[in-house]
Backbone as CSV, one residue per row, in Angstrom:
resi,resn,N_x,N_y,N_z,CA_x,CA_y,CA_z,C_x,C_y,C_z
1,MET,-5.266,11.178,20.178,-6.334,11.907,19.488,-5.852,12.308,18.105
2,ASN,-6.704,12.140,17.090,-6.311,12.417,15.717,-6.677,13.837,15.328
3,GLU,-5.725,14.514,14.744,-5.955,15.867,14.249,-6.366,15.788,12.801
4,ILE,-7.565,16.265,12.489,-8.044,16.282,11.117,-7.663,17.619,10.502
5,ARG,-6.808,17.546,9.501,-6.218,18.763,8.956,-6.879,19.192,7.659
6,GLY,-7.625,18.288,7.026,-8.233,18.638,5.751,-7.261,18.426,4.612
7,PRO,-7.740,18.511,3.355,-6.887,18.258,2.195,-5.654,19.155,2.185
8,ARG,-4.479,18.550,1.902,-3.225,19.297,1.912,-3.083,20.178,0.685
9,SER,-3.560,19.686,-0.437,-3.248,20.373,-1.693,-4.377,21.287,-2.127
10,GLU,-4.089,22.580,-2.216,-5.081,23.521,-2.692,-5.481,23.232,-4.128
11,ALA,-4.597,22.529,-4.864,-4.878,22.235,-6.270,-6.074,21.304,-6.426
12,ARG,-6.471,20.620,-5.348,-7.602,19.725,-5.462,-8.920,20.475,-5.613
13,GLY,-8.942,21.739,-5.224,-10.165,22.503,-5.314,-11.103,22.168,-4.162
14,PRO,-12.382,22.566,-4.284,-13.335,22.323,-3.212,-13.477,20.834,-2.924
15,ALA,-13.708,20.517,-1.646,-13.887,19.119,-1.268,-15.128,18.553,-1.950
16,VAL,-15.021,17.308,-2.406,-16.158,16.633,-3.024,-16.490,15.405,-2.197
17,ALA,-17.700,14.922,-2.348,-18.142,13.772,-1.575,-17.302,12.544,-1.917
18,VAL,-17.044,11.729,-0.928,-16.276,10.503,-1.129,-17.106,9.500,-1.925
19,GLN,-16.476,8.886,-2.919,-17.146,7.879,-3.728,-16.410,6.543,-3.731
20,ALA,-15.184,6.488,-3.193,-14.437,5.224,-3.145,-13.309,5.345,-2.132
21,ILE,-12.928,4.215,-1.551,-11.799,4.120,-0.633,-10.755,3.213,-1.275
22,VAL,-9.501,3.653,-1.272,-8.422,2.875,-1.888,-7.360,2.578,-0.835
23,PHE,-7.167,1.303,-0.544,-6.153,0.874,0.406,-4.855,0.525,-0.310
24,ASP,-3.730,0.937,0.255,-2.492,0.226,-0.025,-2.643,-1.143,0.628
25,PHE,-1.754,-2.077,0.326,-1.954,-3.426,0.852,-0.909,-3.820,1.890
26,ASP,0.328,-4.066,1.441,1.383,-4.442,2.381,1.626,-3.299,3.353
27,GLY,1.563,-3.590,4.625,1.796,-2.572,5.632,0.566,-1.789,6.032
28,VAL,-0.529,-1.968,5.310,-1.790,-1.306,5.665,-2.819,-2.345,6.084
29,LEU,-3.182,-3.215,5.156,-4.108,-4.301,5.478,-3.372,-5.561,5.903
30,ALA,-2.256,-5.834,5.258,-1.519,-7.075,5.511,-0.227,-6.799,6.262
31,ASP,-0.008,-7.567,7.309,1.241,-7.482,8.074,2.291,-8.331,7.377
32,SER,2.586,-7.953,6.147,3.393,-8.792,5.260,4.778,-8.239,4.973
33,GLU,5.056,-7.004,5.383,6.385,-6.457,5.107,7.504,-7.296,5.729
34,PRO,7.347,-7.803,6.981,8.403,-8.669,7.516,8.621,-9.932,6.683
35,LEU,7.556,-10.409,6.042,7.685,-11.607,5.213,8.363,-11.280,3.887
36,HIS,8.068,-10.100,3.345,8.808,-9.661,2.150,10.292,-9.522,2.490
37,LEU,10.588,-8.884,3.624,11.983,-8.711,4.028,12.669,-10.063,4.184
38,ARG,12.009,-10.995,4.843,12.607,-12.332,5.030,12.905,-12.981,3.679
39,SER,11.991,-12.821,2.723,12.216,-13.395,1.395,13.399,-12.734,0.698
40,TYR,13.494,-11.413,0.794,14.645,-10.707,0.221,15.948,-11.162,0.875
41,GLN,15.927,-11.301,2.190,17.136,-11.716,2.900,17.600,-13.091,2.414
42,GLU,16.662,-14.021,2.257,17.022,-15.365,1.814,17.566,-15.380,0.397
43,ILE,17.046,-14.483,-0.436,17.497,-14.416,-1.824,18.889,-13.793,-1.933
44,PHE,19.136,-12.741,-1.174,20.374,-11.970,-1.364,21.519,-12.393,-0.453
45,GLU,21.236,-13.110,0.607,22.333,-13.518,1.496,23.398,-14.328,0.769
46,PRO,23.032,-15.267,-0.139,24.080,-15.989,-0.878,24.957,-15.084,-1.745
47,HIS,24.472,-13.871,-2.012,25.248,-12.913,-2.808,26.025,-11.943,-1.913
48,GLY,26.064,-12.235,-0.617,26.832,-11.420,0.310,26.134,-10.168,0.794
49,VAL,24.838,-10.074,0.576,24.080,-8.887,0.985,23.274,-9.221,2.229
50,LYS,23.455,-8.442,3.272,22.692,-8.636,4.505,21.759,-7.440,4.680
51,LEU,20.467,-7.704,4.621,19.470,-6.653,4.768,18.905,-6.665,6.176
52,ASP,18.910,-5.508,6.828,18.243,-5.422,8.120,16.944,-4.639,7.968
53,THR,16.149,-4.617,9.022,14.826,-3.999,8.947,14.920,-2.515,8.640
54,LYS,15.847,-1.811,9.280,15.962,-0.367,9.073,16.315,-0.041,7.622
55,THR,17.283,-0.757,7.069,17.670,-0.507,5.682,16.518,-0.789,4.735
56,TYR,15.818,-1.883,4.998,14.673,-2.231,4.152,13.624,-1.123,4.185
57,CYS,13.265,-0.665,5.383,12.239,0.373,5.514,12.696,1.708,4.944
58,ASP,13.968,2.039,5.148,14.481,3.328,4.695,14.653,3.407,3.187
59,ARG,15.027,2.280,2.554,15.441,2.351,1.150,14.579,1.566,0.167
60,TYR,13.968,0.472,0.607,13.383,-0.435,-0.373,11.888,-0.680,-0.241
61,LEU,11.315,-0.313,0.888,9.917,-0.663,1.126,8.975,-0.044,0.101
62,GLY,9.295,1.121,-0.413,8.394,1.795,-1.340,8.379,1.237,-2.747
63,PHE,9.271,0.313,-3.066,9.354,-0.245,-4.416,8.483,-1.488,-4.558
64,ASP,8.110,-1.809,-5.807,7.626,-3.151,-6.077,8.834,-4.083,-6.117
65,ASP,8.613,-5.392,-6.302,9.713,-6.352,-6.224,10.832,-6.031,-7.215
66,GLU,10.461,-5.760,-8.466,11.509,-5.518,-9.464,12.302,-4.263,-9.127
67,GLY,11.600,-3.207,-8.705,12.286,-1.981,-8.337,13.205,-2.176,-7.151
68,ALA,12.730,-2.922,-6.143,13.557,-3.196,-4.963,14.784,-4.019,-5.344
69,PHE,14.578,-5.037,-6.169,15.706,-5.877,-6.586,16.777,-5.039,-7.282
70,ARG,16.347,-4.221,-8.212,17.326,-3.449,-8.979,18.037,-2.429,-8.094
71,GLN,17.327,-1.863,-7.115,17.971,-0.912,-6.217,18.962,-1.612,-5.296
72,ILE,18.581,-2.775,-4.770,19.489,-3.548,-3.917,20.738,-3.949,-4.694
73,ILE,20.539,-4.401,-5.912,21.665,-4.808,-6.763,22.588,-3.624,-7.029
74,ASP,21.988,-2.468,-7.337,22.791,-1.271,-7.607,23.526,-0.808,-6.356
75,ASP,22.833,-0.799,-5.210,23.443,-0.336,-3.967,24.626,-1.187,-3.552
76,ASN,24.576,-2.460,-3.903,25.617,-3.386,-3.459,26.592,-3.786,-4.565
77,GLY,26.469,-3.150,-5.720,27.419,-3.384,-6.796,27.425,-4.808,-7.318
78,LEU,26.261,-5.462,-7.304,26.189,-6.840,-7.791,26.150,-6.857,-9.315
79,MET,26.818,-7.819,-9.894,26.860,-7.959,-11.342,25.882,-9.066,-11.744
80,LEU,24.628,-8.684,-11.928,23.595,-9.650,-12.295,22.897,-9.162,-13.556
81,GLY,22.719,-10.052,-14.512,22.034,-9.717,-15.750,20.532,-9.826,-15.603
82,ASP,19.823,-9.403,-16.644,18.361,-9.408,-16.604,17.793,-10.809,-16.395
83,GLU,18.387,-11.816,-17.031,17.871,-13.178,-16.862,18.062,-13.666,-15.437
84,GLU,19.204,-13.357,-14.844,19.450,-13.746,-13.452,18.474,-13.042,-12.513
85,ILE,18.220,-11.764,-12.779,17.281,-11.015,-11.946,15.888,-11.609,-12.055
86,GLU,15.491,-11.965,-13.268,14.171,-12.559,-13.462,14.033,-13.870,-12.695
87,LEU,15.071,-14.698,-12.706,15.040,-15.949,-11.949,14.942,-15.692,-10.449
88,LEU,15.674,-14.701,-9.969,15.620,-14.368,-8.547,14.248,-13.815,-8.161
89,LEU,13.647,-13.022,-9.029,12.308,-12.504,-8.764,11.297,-13.630,-8.633
90,ARG,11.408,-14.617,-9.510,10.488,-15.763,-9.430,10.700,-16.549,-8.150
91,GLU,11.951,-16.706,-7.767,12.247,-17.433,-6.538,11.744,-16.666,-5.317
92,LYS,11.908,-15.353,-5.334,11.399,-14.544,-4.225,9.895,-14.707,-4.112
93,SER,9.195,-14.666,-5.247,7.744,-14.818,-5.236,7.333,-16.170,-4.680
94,ARG,8.052,-17.216,-5.060,7.736,-18.561,-4.549,7.930,-18.628,-3.037
95,ARG,9.015,-18.055,-2.554,9.287,-18.079,-1.114,8.222,-17.297,-0.351
96,PHE,7.846,-16.127,-0.879,6.846,-15.313,-0.206,5.498,-16.032,-0.174
97,GLU,5.098,-16.618,-1.287,3.822,-17.341,-1.331,3.806,-18.485,-0.333
98,ALA,4.929,-19.165,-0.173,4.996,-20.262,0.795,4.787,-19.758,2.216
99,LEU,5.258,-18.545,2.493,5.120,-17.987,3.841,3.686,-17.585,4.159
100,VAL,2.929,-17.140,3.143,1.582,-16.614,3.410,0.474,-17.601,3.081
101,SER,0.794,-18.697,2.408,-0.250,-19.636,1.992,-0.939,-20.264,3.196
102,GLY,-2.261,-20.222,3.174,-3.044,-20.913,4.190,-3.099,-20.243,5.536
103,VAL,-2.576,-19.016,5.660,-2.616,-18.317,6.942,-3.199,-16.920,6.728
104,ASN,-3.765,-16.378,7.780,-4.301,-15.024,7.734,-3.211,-14.067,8.200
105,VAL,-2.669,-13.274,7.276,-1.590,-12.346,7.617,-2.090,-10.917,7.721
106,LEU,-3.415,-10.725,7.715,-3.942,-9.380,7.822,-3.806,-8.856,9.249
107,TYR,-3.691,-7.549,9.361,-3.629,-6.918,10.673,-4.941,-7.116,11.425
108,PRO,-4.874,-7.141,12.748,-6.111,-7.139,13.527,-6.964,-5.928,13.146
109,GLY,-8.206,-6.174,12.925,-9.098,-5.083,12.550,-9.197,-4.830,11.064
110,ALA,-8.345,-5.474,10.252,-8.358,-5.215,8.809,-9.666,-5.650,8.174
111,ALA,-10.108,-6.853,8.491,-11.340,-7.363,7.884,-12.535,-6.511,8.294
112,ALA,-12.625,-6.191,9.578,-13.749,-5.383,10.057,-13.740,-3.998,9.426
113,CYS,-12.557,-3.399,9.304,-12.439,-2.071,8.692,-12.886,-2.109,7.234
114,ALA,-12.369,-3.061,6.474,-12.712,-3.148,5.053,-14.199,-3.390,4.860
115,ARG,-14.764,-4.265,5.668,-16.202,-4.568,5.523,-17.060,-3.369,5.920
116,ALA,-16.670,-2.667,6.982,-17.445,-1.502,7.416,-17.431,-0.406,6.351
117,LEU,-16.266,-0.158,5.771,-16.184,0.877,4.742,-16.889,0.446,3.460
118,SER,-16.782,-0.857,3.132,-17.404,-1.342,1.892,-18.926,-1.342,1.961
119,ALA,-19.475,-1.264,3.170,-20.927,-1.159,3.308,-21.430,0.228,2.912
120,VAL,-20.495,1.194,2.830,-20.865,2.572,2.501,-20.332,2.979,1.135
121,TRP,-19.092,2.613,0.832,-18.447,2.973,-0.428,-17.775,1.732,-1.035
122,PRO,-17.566,1.720,-2.341,-16.716,0.678,-2.915,-15.293,0.818,-2.373
123,VAL,-14.643,-0.295,-2.106,-13.259,-0.266,-1.640,-12.388,-1.047,-2.610
124,GLY,-11.146,-0.585,-2.757,-10.215,-1.252,-3.649,-8.807,-1.201,-3.098
125,VAL,-7.875,-1.706,-3.894,-6.468,-1.787,-3.517,-5.623,-1.174,-4.627
126,ALA,-4.635,-0.380,-4.249,-3.598,0.089,-5.178,-2.266,-0.227,-4.515
127,SER,-1.548,-1.194,-5.063,-0.403,-1.762,-4.358,0.747,-2.061,-5.303
128,GLY,1.947,-2.111,-4.733,3.122,-2.559,-5.461,3.319,-4.056,-5.376
129,ALA,2.406,-4.760,-4.694,2.485,-6.213,-4.614,1.914,-6.838,-5.886
130,LEU,2.273,-8.073,-6.134,1.749,-8.801,-7.286,0.282,-9.162,-7.046
131,ARG,-0.498,-9.161,-8.136,-1.935,-9.421,-7.993,-2.207,-10.770,-7.323
132,HIS,-1.496,-11.820,-7.748,-1.807,-13.131,-7.180,-1.446,-13.200,-5.701
133,GLU,-0.462,-12.393,-5.258,-0.128,-12.352,-3.841,-1.234,-11.654,-3.048
134,ILE,-1.723,-10.532,-3.586,-2.817,-9.818,-2.929,-4.041,-10.716,-2.819
135,GLU,-4.405,-11.346,-3.928,-5.594,-12.183,-3.929,-5.427,-13.388,-3.009
136,LEU,-4.218,-13.936,-2.943,-3.957,-15.070,-2.058,-4.197,-14.683,-0.606
137,MET,-3.693,-13.516,-0.205,-3.849,-13.093,1.187,-5.291,-12.697,1.507
138,LEU,-5.964,-12.028,0.570,-7.363,-11.685,0.795,-8.240,-12.939,0.841
139,ARG,-7.945,-13.880,-0.024,-8.714,-15.133,-0.022,-8.500,-15.887,1.276
140,GLY,-7.276,-15.871,1.797,-6.986,-16.562,3.052,-7.744,-15.971,4.222
141,ALA,-8.144,-14.698,4.101,-8.914,-14.042,5.157,-10.403,-13.971,4.807
142,ALA,-10.815,-14.668,3.743,-12.208,-14.661,3.278,-12.688,-13.238,3.003
143,LEU,-11.811,-12.445,2.381,-12.088,-11.028,2.200,-12.033,-10.594,0.734
144,LEU,-11.718,-11.501,-0.162,-11.489,-11.108,-1.553,-12.722,-10.442,-2.165
145,ASP,-13.906,-10.957,-1.882,-15.118,-10.418,-2.502,-15.498,-9.041,-1.972
146,THR,-14.851,-8.601,-0.906,-15.147,-7.276,-0.348,-14.605,-6.165,-1.239
147,PHE,-13.567,-6.465,-2.020,-12.882,-5.451,-2.821,-13.394,-5.486,-4.259
148,THR,-13.747,-4.307,-4.768,-14.322,-4.230,-6.107,-13.286,-3.964,-7.191
149,PHE,-12.092,-3.506,-6.816,-11.048,-3.295,-7.816,-9.680,-3.440,-7.155
150,ILE,-8.713,-3.909,-7.943,-7.334,-4.067,-7.485,-6.402,-3.548,-8.573
151,VAL,-5.444,-2.730,-8.187,-4.346,-2.329,-9.067,-3.078,-2.881,-8.433
152,ALA,-2.361,-3.715,-9.173,-1.206,-4.422,-8.621,0.053,-4.092,-9.411
153,ALA,1.172,-4.640,-8.958,2.464,-4.424,-9.615,2.391,-4.833,-11.079
154,GLY,2.994,-4.030,-11.937,3.047,-4.342,-13.355,1.817,-3.943,-14.139
155,GLU,0.827,-3.348,-13.469,-0.417,-3.012,-14.152,-0.521,-1.526,-14.509
156,THR,0.501,-0.769,-14.191,0.592,0.631,-14.623,1.995,0.878,-15.159
157,ASP,2.136,1.924,-15.955,3.438,2.212,-16.555,4.488,2.528,-15.495
158,ARG,4.064,3.250,-14.457,4.984,3.621,-13.382,4.425,3.147,-12.051
159,THR,5.317,2.939,-11.095,4.902,2.505,-9.772,4.994,3.685,-8.792
160,LYS,4.524,3.473,-7.584,4.660,4.496,-6.550,6.153,4.818,-6.373
161,PRO,6.521,6.064,-6.168,5.690,7.210,-5.775,5.020,7.960,-6.914
162,ALA,5.121,7.490,-8.161,4.360,8.101,-9.248,2.866,7.910,-8.972
163,PRO,2.014,8.773,-9.486,0.584,8.686,-9.170,-0.178,7.605,-9.922
164,ASP,0.480,6.934,-10.860,-0.215,6.019,-11.775,-1.104,4.977,-11.093
165,PRO,-0.637,4.271,-10.035,-1.518,3.261,-9.435,-2.814,3.847,-8.890
166,TYR,-2.744,5.012,-8.282,-3.968,5.615,-7.734,-4.839,6.217,-8.829
167,LEU,-4.236,6.760,-9.863,-5.030,7.234,-10.997,-5.770,6.078,-11.658
168,ARG,-5.101,4.940,-11.769,-5.739,3.762,-12.364,-6.874,3.250,-11.474
169,ALA,-6.683,3.307,-10.162,-7.743,2.866,-9.243,-8.990,3.717,-9.421
170,ALA,-8.822,5.024,-9.505,-9.973,5.904,-9.716,-10.627,5.629,-11.064
171,GLU,-9.790,5.394,-12.080,-10.309,5.102,-13.417,-11.129,3.822,-13.417
172,LEU,-10.646,2.789,-12.737,-11.363,1.518,-12.701,-12.744,1.667,-12.074
173,HIS,-12.839,2.544,-11.085,-14.140,2.745,-10.458,-14.965,3.813,-11.158
174,GLY,-14.353,4.554,-12.076,-15.087,5.551,-12.824,-15.423,6.804,-12.035
175,VAL,-14.510,7.195,-11.131,-14.730,8.399,-10.334,-13.481,9.269,-10.416
176,PRO,-13.613,10.571,-10.165,-12.413,11.423,-10.140,-11.555,11.099,-8.928
177,PRO,-10.240,11.221,-9.037,-9.379,10.955,-7.879,-9.757,11.761,-6.648
178,ALA,-10.239,12.987,-6.842,-10.604,13.822,-5.698,-11.767,13.250,-4.902
179,ALA,-12.486,12.285,-5.490,-13.597,11.646,-4.795,-13.156,10.388,-4.045
180,CYS,-11.847,10.149,-3.994,-11.305,8.956,-3.333,-10.501,9.338,-2.102
181,VAL,-10.503,8.446,-1.122,-9.616,8.543,0.031,-8.650,7.377,-0.023
182,ALA,-7.354,7.663,0.045,-6.317,6.633,0.023,-5.796,6.404,1.437
183,ILE,-5.558,5.143,1.775,-5.041,4.772,3.090,-3.681,4.130,2.891
184,GLU,-2.640,4.735,3.462,-1.259,4.362,3.179,-0.436,4.249,4.464
185,ASP,0.749,3.630,4.320,1.648,3.501,5.474,3.030,4.085,5.229
186,SER,3.314,4.587,4.024,4.664,5.072,3.720,4.607,6.395,2.983
187,HIS,5.710,7.133,3.047,5.722,8.421,2.347,5.708,8.242,0.842
188,TRP,6.241,7.112,0.334,6.175,6.848,-1.116,4.716,6.718,-1.562
189,GLY,3.959,5.930,-0.813,2.553,5.742,-1.148,1.739,7.001,-0.980
190,LEU,2.021,7.759,0.086,1.300,9.006,0.300,1.580,10.005,-0.820
191,GLU,2.829,10.060,-1.266,3.163,10.946,-2.389,2.397,10.539,-3.636
192,SER,2.311,9.237,-3.880,1.589,8.730,-5.041,0.124,9.146,-5.002
193,ALA,-0.527,8.915,-3.873,-1.952,9.237,-3.747,-2.196,10.738,-3.785
194,ARG,-1.340,11.484,-3.112,-1.490,12.935,-3.054,-1.301,13.553,-4.436
195,THR,-0.301,13.070,-5.181,-0.054,13.594,-6.522,-1.211,13.260,-7.453
196,ALA,-1.854,12.113,-7.209,-3.025,11.742,-7.997,-4.218,12.640,-7.698
197,GLY,-4.185,13.326,-6.559,-5.278,14.220,-6.199,-6.216,13.672,-5.146
198,MET,-5.829,12.589,-4.486,-6.678,11.976,-3.464,-6.394,12.543,-2.090
199,ARG,-7.386,12.499,-1.231,-7.182,12.766,0.179,-6.551,11.542,0.819
200,THR,-5.762,11.758,1.864,-4.926,10.670,2.369,-5.041,10.489,3.873
201,ILE,-5.044,9.212,4.260,-4.939,8.814,5.656,-3.704,7.931,5.772
202,ALA,-2.837,8.250,6.725,-1.655,7.426,6.984,-1.877,6.629,8.261
203,ILE,-1.384,5.394,8.264,-1.468,4.545,9.448,-0.059,4.200,9.910
204,THR,0.151,4.174,11.212,1.513,4.054,11.764,1.949,2.607,11.951
205,HIS,1.556,1.731,11.038,1.988,0.330,11.121,3.483,0.172,10.872
206,THR,4.031,0.994,9.985,5.414,0.812,9.531,6.341,1.929,9.995
207,TYR,5.862,3.152,9.990,6.665,4.307,10.369,5.974,5.054,11.507
208,PRO,6.748,5.740,12.361,6.142,6.491,13.458,5.374,7.704,12.944
209,ARG,4.490,8.183,13.779,3.617,9.294,13.429,4.390,10.511,12.902
210,GLU,5.519,10.824,13.530,6.246,12.023,13.132,6.811,11.936,11.719
211,LYS,6.993,10.740,11.199,7.499,10.584,9.834,6.385,10.655,8.793
212,LEU,5.139,10.641,9.234,4.007,10.607,8.314,3.172,11.878,8.332
213,THR,3.221,12.603,9.430,2.301,13.722,9.620,2.400,14.755,8.502
214,GLY,3.596,15.068,8.063,3.746,16.076,7.019,3.286,15.630,5.654
215,ASP,3.101,14.317,5.474,2.738,13.784,4.162,1.262,13.451,4.027
216,ALA,0.524,13.410,5.129,-0.854,12.939,5.099,-1.812,13.989,5.627
217,ASP,-3.069,13.889,5.218,-4.105,14.767,5.747,-4.511,14.356,7.160
218,LEU,-4.379,13.080,7.463,-4.779,12.545,8.759,-3.896,11.347,9.064
219,VAL,-3.473,11.191,10.310,-2.673,10.043,10.724,-3.423,9.301,11.828
220,VAL,-3.511,7.977,11.705,-4.133,7.136,12.723,-3.148,6.043,13.115
221,ASP,-3.421,5.406,14.244,-2.540,4.347,14.737,-3.071,2.941,14.476
222,THR,-4.377,2.816,14.294,-4.958,1.483,14.091,-6.043,1.536,13.026
223,LEU,-6.312,0.389,12.434,-7.392,0.289,11.458,-8.757,0.458,12.115
224,GLU,-8.856,0.108,13.392,-10.128,0.260,14.094,-10.600,1.706,14.122
225,GLU,-9.654,2.645,14.028,-10.010,4.066,14.037,-10.662,4.523,12.741
226,ILE,-10.421,3.786,11.648,-10.894,4.226,10.332,-12.306,3.692,10.114
227,THR,-13.274,4.494,10.465,-14.687,4.149,10.368,-15.367,5.044,9.340
228,PRO,-16.567,4.673,8.892,-17.301,5.594,8.007,-17.510,6.963,8.638
229,GLU,-17.728,6.992,9.948,-17.929,8.273,10.630,-16.676,9.143,10.549
230,LEU,-15.501,8.515,10.749,-14.251,9.270,10.648,-14.051,9.784,9.228
231,ILE,-14.325,8.949,8.232,-14.163,9.368,6.841,-15.057,10.570,6.548
232,ARG,-16.291,10.517,6.979,-17.214,11.626,6.719,-16.732,12.901,7.397
233,ARG,-16.297,12.777,8.642,-15.844,13.946,9.383,-14.558,14.507,8.765
234,PHE,-13.661,13.597,8.425,-12.361,13.968,7.854,-12.502,14.681,6.516
235,THR,-13.493,14.284,5.718,-13.666,14.866,4.391,-14.706,15.993,4.373
236,ASN,-15.103,16.411,5.562,-16.035,17.538,5.678,-17.388,17.269,5.035
237,HIS,-17.802,16.015,5.091,-19.115,15.674,4.543,-19.924,14.895,5.568
238,GLU,-19.810,15.291,6.811,-20.613,14.661,7.842,-22.065,15.102,7.656
239,PRO,-23.016,14.145,7.626,-24.408,14.530,7.413,-24.913,15.416,8.560
């Protein structure tokens, strides 16, 4: 049973009606984090770095590719210049695209959830993934046209956990952040959305409930739970 706690931040002021839904992508709609990890492992193993799932989730999952690369390099004392890093980033992107091309990597219930919410509000994406990767996966699930805006890696000055991606998402739709609900799977993403002033729903795809409860207004276990009715009830605007 989900406990609806209401907005965490008093700074948001009175609750306002929802005008847009903003999804994170990897780990929320797309079951793609294991594929990102596999790509990182293939890239860094020749350099003597062995990444396991726990280390990836604990230290690197919240970064975009460039941020993760630089943190991995720093953590392991690798001596790589900017040109070498750029080449590795391109290779990682190629490997990841090969893994997701032509297959539906979305979580069960992702398409139904996005379509149900988009019938009531505009829905968008604010993600640390590259735009062409997001579009590739959405296109593979015949879902690209469901989303009215996308904010991807490299499209804001700062990445999560800074609020910039979520602020840009609200700007693209022309609504105040307080009128948006963000759906996230990590504390980095929740911090980003919360700092932007959005109400937040966390999903336990990547981390257990106890690691998310303190960071989110509401925690759910599946996308099937996130319905227009839940959004209305959660935001105190049930008709």
